[in-house]
Each structure stands twice: as structure tokens, then as C-alpha cells.
C-alpha positions in Angstrom: 30.5 64.5 -1.7 27.9 62.0 -2.9 24.1 62.7 -3.1 23.8 60.2 -0.3 26.0 62.2 2.0 24.0 65.3 1.2 20.8 63.5 2.2 22.2 62.1 5.3 23.6 65.4 6.6 20.8 67.8 5.4 17.9 65.6 4.5 15.8 66.5 7.6 16.7 70.2 7.4 15.7 70.4 3.7 12.6 68.2 4.2 13.6 65.9 1.4 11.4 63.1 0.1 12.9 60.6 -2.3 10.7 60.1 -5.4 12.9 57.7 -7.2 13.7 54.8 -4.8 15.1 52.7 -7.6 17.9 55.2 -8.5 21.2 55.1 -6.6 22.5 58.0 -4.6 26.1 57.6 -5.3 26.4 60.4 -7.9 29.1 62.9 -7.1 28.3 66.5 -6.2 31.4 68.7 -7.0 29.8 72.0 -7.9 28.7 74.2 -4.9 26.4 76.1 -7.2 22.8 74.9 -7.6 20.4 76.5 -10.1 17.2 76.1 -12.0 17.3 74.9 -15.7 15.7 78.1 -17.0 15.9 78.4 -20.8 17.1 74.8 -21.0 13.5 73.6 -20.6 12.7 75.6 -23.8 15.3 73.7 -25.7 18.4 76.0 -25.4 20.9 73.9 -23.5 24.1 75.3 -24.9 24.7 77.4 -21.7 23.5 74.8 -19.2 26.4 73.9 -16.9 27.1 70.3 -16.5 27.5 68.6 -13.1 25.2 71.0 -11.3 22.1 70.0 -9.3 18.9 71.5 -10.6 15.9 72.9 -8.8 12.4 72.8 -10.3 10.2 75.5 -8.7 6.6 76.4 -9.4 7.6 78.3 -12.6 9.4 75.3 -14.1 6.8 72.8 -13.2 4.0 75.0 -14.6 5.8 75.4 -17.9 6.4 71.7 -18.2 2.7 71.1 -17.6 2.0 73.2 -20.7 4.0 70.8 -23.0 2.7 67.8 -24.7 4.1 64.4 -23.8 6.7 64.0 -26.6 8.0 67.6 -26.0 8.2 67.1 -22.3 10.3 63.9 -22.7 12.6 65.5 -25.2 13.2 68.6 -23.1 13.8 66.7 -19.9 16.1 64.2 -21.6 18.2 67.2 -23.0 18.5 68.7 -19.5 19.4 65.4 -17.7 22.0 64.6 -20.3 24.3 67.3 -18.7 25.4 65.0 -15.9 22.9 66.3 -13.3 23.7 64.8 -9.9 20.2 65.3 -8.4 16.9 67.1 -9.0 14.8 68.9 -6.4 11.1 69.8 -6.8 10.1 72.5 -4.3 6.8 73.6 -2.7 5.6 70.0 -2.3 4.4 70.1 -5.9 2.9 67.1 -7.7 5.5 65.5 -9.9 4.0 63.8 -13.0 5.0 60.2 -13.9 6.5 61.4 -17.2 9.0 63.5 -15.2 9.9 60.6 -13.0 10.3 58.3 -16.0 12.8 60.8 -17.5 14.8 61.0 -14.3 14.8 57.2 -13.8 15.9 56.7 -17.4 18.8 59.1 -16.8 19.6 57.7 -13.4 19.1 61.0 -11.7 17.7 60.9 -8.1 14.7 63.1 -7.7 13.6 64.7 -4.4 10.6 66.7 -3.3 10.7 69.2 -0.6 7.9 71.1 1.2 10.1 74.2 1.3 9.5 77.1 -1.0 12.1 77.7 -3.7 13.6 80.7 -1.9 13.9 79.0 1.4 15.4 75.9 -0.2 18.1 77.9 -1.8 18.8 79.8 1.4 19.3 76.6 3.4 21.3 74.5 0.9 23.6 77.0 -0.7 25.6 78.0 2.4 26.0 74.3 3.2 27.3 73.4 -0.2 29.7 76.4 -0.3 31.2 75.3 3.0 31.3 71.6 2.3 32.7 71.9 -1.2 35.1 74.8 -0.6 38.7 74.4 -1.5 40.6 73.5 1.6 44.0 72.6 3.0 45.7 71.8 6.3 48.4 73.9 7.9 50.8 73.3 10.8 50.4 76.2 13.2 48.1 77.9 15.8 45.2 80.1 15.1 44.0 82.7 17.6 41.4 85.5 17.6 43.3 88.6 18.9 41.3 91.8 19.1 38.9 90.3 16.5 41.8 89.6 14.1 42.6 86.0 13.1 46.4 85.5 13.6 47.9 82.3 12.3 51.1 81.6 14.1 53.5 79.4 12.0 57.1 78.3 12.4 59.3 75.4 13.0 58.2 72.8 15.5 59.2 73.8 19.1 59.6 77.5 18.3 56.9 78.5 20.8 53.7 78.9 18.7 51.5 77.1 21.3 53.0 78.9 24.3 52.4 82.2 22.6 48.8 81.4 21.9 48.3 80.1 25.5 49.7 83.4 26.8 47.2 85.3 24.6 44.3 83.2 26.0 45.5 84.1 29.5 45.3 87.8 28.4 41.6 87.4 27.3 42.0 86.4 23.7 40.6 83.2 22.1 42.0 80.0 20.8 40.6 78.6 17.5 43.0 75.7 16.7 46.4 74.5 17.7 48.9 72.4 15.8 46.6 71.4 13.0 44.5 74.2 11.3 41.9 73.3 8.7 41.7 76.2 6.2 39.0 76.6 3.6 38.4 79.4 1.0 35.0 81.0 1.0 34.2 83.2 -2.0 37.2 84.8 -3.8 39.4 86.0 -0.9 38.1 84.8 2.5 40.1 82.1 4.4 38.3 80.4 7.3 40.3 78.4 9.8 39.1 75.9 12.3 40.4 72.9 14.3 39.8 69.2 13.7 36.5 68.0 15.2 38.5 65.5 17.4 40.9 68.2 18.6 38.3 70.1 20.6 40.5 73.0 21.6 43.2 70.9 23.1 46.8 72.1 23.1 50.1 70.4 23.5 52.5 72.3 25.8 56.0 70.9 25.9 56.9 69.8 29.4 53.2 69.7 30.5 51.4 67.6 27.9 47.9 67.9 26.5 45.7 70.6 28.1 42.0 71.4 27.6 41.7 75.2 27.1 38.0 75.2 27.4 38.1 73.3 30.7 40.9 75.5 32.1 39.8 79.0 30.9 36.1 78.6 30.1 33.9 79.0 27.0 35.1 82.6 26.6 38.6 81.4 25.7 37.6 79.5 22.5 35.8 79.9 19.3 34.9 77.4 16.6 36.3 79.2 13.6 37.8 82.5 12.5 38.9 84.2 9.4 42.7 84.0 8.8 43.8 87.6 8.2 47.5 87.8 9.2 50.3 85.2 9.3 52.8 85.6 12.1 55.9 83.7 11.3 58.0 83.0 14.4 61.7 82.1 13.9 64.8 82.1 16.0 67.0 85.2 15.6 69.4 85.0 12.7 72.3 87.4 12.8 72.8 87.0 9.1 69.3 88.0 8.2 67.9 91.6 7.9 64.5 92.1 9.5 62.2 95.0 8.6 62.6 98.0 10.8 60.2 100.5 9.3 57.2 98.4 8.1 57.3 100.0 4.6 58.2 96.6 3.1 55.1 94.4 2.5 55.6 90.7 3.0 52.7 88.4 1.8 51.9 84.7 1.7 49.5 82.8 -0.5 47.1 80.2 0.7 44.6 78.6 -1.6 45.1 81.4 -4.1 44.4 84.1 -1.5 47.2 86.5 -0.6 47.4 87.7 3.0 50.0 89.8 4.9 52.8 88.0 6.7 54.9 89.3 9.6 58.2 87.7 10.4 59.1 88.0 14.1 62.6 87.0 15.2 62.8 85.5 18.7 65.5 86.2 21.2 65.6 85.9 25.0 63.4 88.5 26.8 61.2 89.4 23.9 57.5 89.7 24.9 56.0 88.0 21.9 52.5 88.2 23.3 52.5 92.0 23.4 54.0 92.0 19.9 51.1 89.8 18.7 48.6 92.2 20.1 50.3 95.1 18.4 50.2 93.2 15.1 46.5 92.7 15.4 45.8 96.3 16.3 48.1 97.6 13.6 46.2 95.4 11.1 42.9 96.9 12.3 44.4 100.4 11.9 45.5 99.7 8.3 42.1 98.2 7.6 40.6 101.7 8.4 43.0 103.3 6.0 45.8 104.4 8.4 49.3 103.2 7.5 51.6 104.5 10.2 54.8 103.6 8.4 53.7 105.4 5.2 52.4 108.4 7.2 55.7 108.7 9.1 57.7 108.4 6.0 55.6 111.1 4.2 56.0 113.4 7.3 59.8 113.1 7.1 59.8 113.8 3.4 57.6 116.9 3.9 59.9 118.1 6.6 62.9 117.8 4.4 61.3 119.6 1.4 62.0 123.2 2.7 65.6 122.4 3.3 66.0 121.0 -0.2 64.3 124.1 -1.7 66.7 126.3 0.3 69.8 124.5 -1.0 68.6 124.6 -4.6 68.3 128.4 -4.3 71.7 128.8 -2.7 74.0 129.9 -5.5 77.0 130.8 -3.5 
């Protein structure tokens, strides 16, 4: 995003006051991290990351006030040479003209906020992490089933929307249908939501577009949900072998995050809605450390051990 977009979307929330009206706001913000210059103000700029917005709190401004004019200009010039998109001065502090001269010379827009440094970080960091998070779009339907985010995928017309609609009828919640926007938060969290123009509408073949919120109420939808399990729906293939025990682990990678995938073959009469509920409950069970397939397998092995020992000792 550009600095202008940041100001337009969060300027009021962050109480931003532009101190450099002659500097353009078209600099790009690509790094979701925002920090204070720290030791860079003392002359050590080797570890100062480039392309990151900088926050000057009371500590930084007090230190700069202790420097003489030539030192101040040199230190600021060294910091702003690292492609700083924007500068924020917190606590409504007075900003000396020398500071503004340095930012104007470097073409770095400077803002002052009445917020304290801690409050400023608390309000801007979650927004930057969400707005600049790696993202992608997937064709599928996302639903909240027993608190677990199930992403239904498969070929067009296989029945993804109908399955989610049946889940909504059973008290679960729709997040997005057809087009799912997925973004990565942190290292291993995937958040899915629908397009803002979609507004929890679904396309049901033979009926057309329906409004889930209008039909089922506000309880039937949610704005976003963590994607935790992929449910791949496909028509039954006689030539393919499907898992029968659950010991095999199938996984799928989205934006560098690996999540479990369950392949469900469809044939006439199968209650896919109940199967989806079981997938969600089984995921919750595994999350608590209980793996039914492994426990059952171990139970069988333990039951066969006495027989094996008996046969080993039979010398006849």
C-alpha cells in the first residue's frame, strides 16, 4: 500500500497530523513491521532495516534534542537514507525545524500523533499485519463447523455449495462461498473470508443466488474464520483407493502453511453433511491429543503380542 492509503484508512484512528505538506504520500509500504530507529540515532545504522516505517517516541526525541545541529542533521540523514516510507512522532511532541528539514530533504512524509507510543503501536501493527499479509484466492466454500474452519474444494458442480447450505441449515455458519480470500497471519495461521461485494451470497444450481443472512439470520454467517481442514469432494472413482483407517496423513500447502486434507468420494445416498461434522469433531479430538486411528491400531498390536510370544515359545 502507499502512505496515502494508510492515512486515508487509518488517519483518524491514529490521530495523524501531517507536518510535511510539501512531501508526497506515494511512497510504498511493503513491510508490516514498524519500529523505532534505536541505535541508528547514535550512528550505528548497519542493522537498520530498509523500507520500514519509523516511530520517534519521547526517548528518541529527547536524545535528538541533546545533539548539536550538525550531529543531528548527520544522524537523521543516515537514518532516512534507508528508504523510510514514513515517520511518526508520538505523544504530540514538538518537532524541531531541523528534523523537518531532514525529512523534507529525504522526501519522507512526517506525521505527529497525540497517541502515546505504546497505544500507537497497538493500533497500527494489527492493521499493517492484516493489510500486508501474504494472500491468495481459492475456489471453494468455507464454513465454520463446530468451531473448525472447513474449506470445501472440488470441481465445479460437485456439490460444495449444497453441502455448506445443508450445514447452515443444521446450525453451522457460512464464511464464504465460491471465492475465498485467504491470507497468512504469522507463521502458520490461514484466515479465510469472502469478497466484500459477495456479502454471504451463494449460488445454488437450479435456484440461483440466495442471501444466506436474509434467509437464516445473523447466526448463520461470520465474517472470517481460520482455515484448518481442507475437505476435497470428488465423484467416486472405482480405480482409486481411498483411506479406510485414517492412519495415512494427507496434507495440502497454502501460502507456505501445511494443513490436513480429507478426500471424500461422493456416491448416491452418502450424507456428506454428517461426514463433514465428523471431520470437524475428529479434528478437535486430534487437537486435544487423541488420535483414534493410532489408538485403535496400537490396541490391535497390543492384543496380538501375547499370541506372538506364545508362538515364539512353541518348539513343537
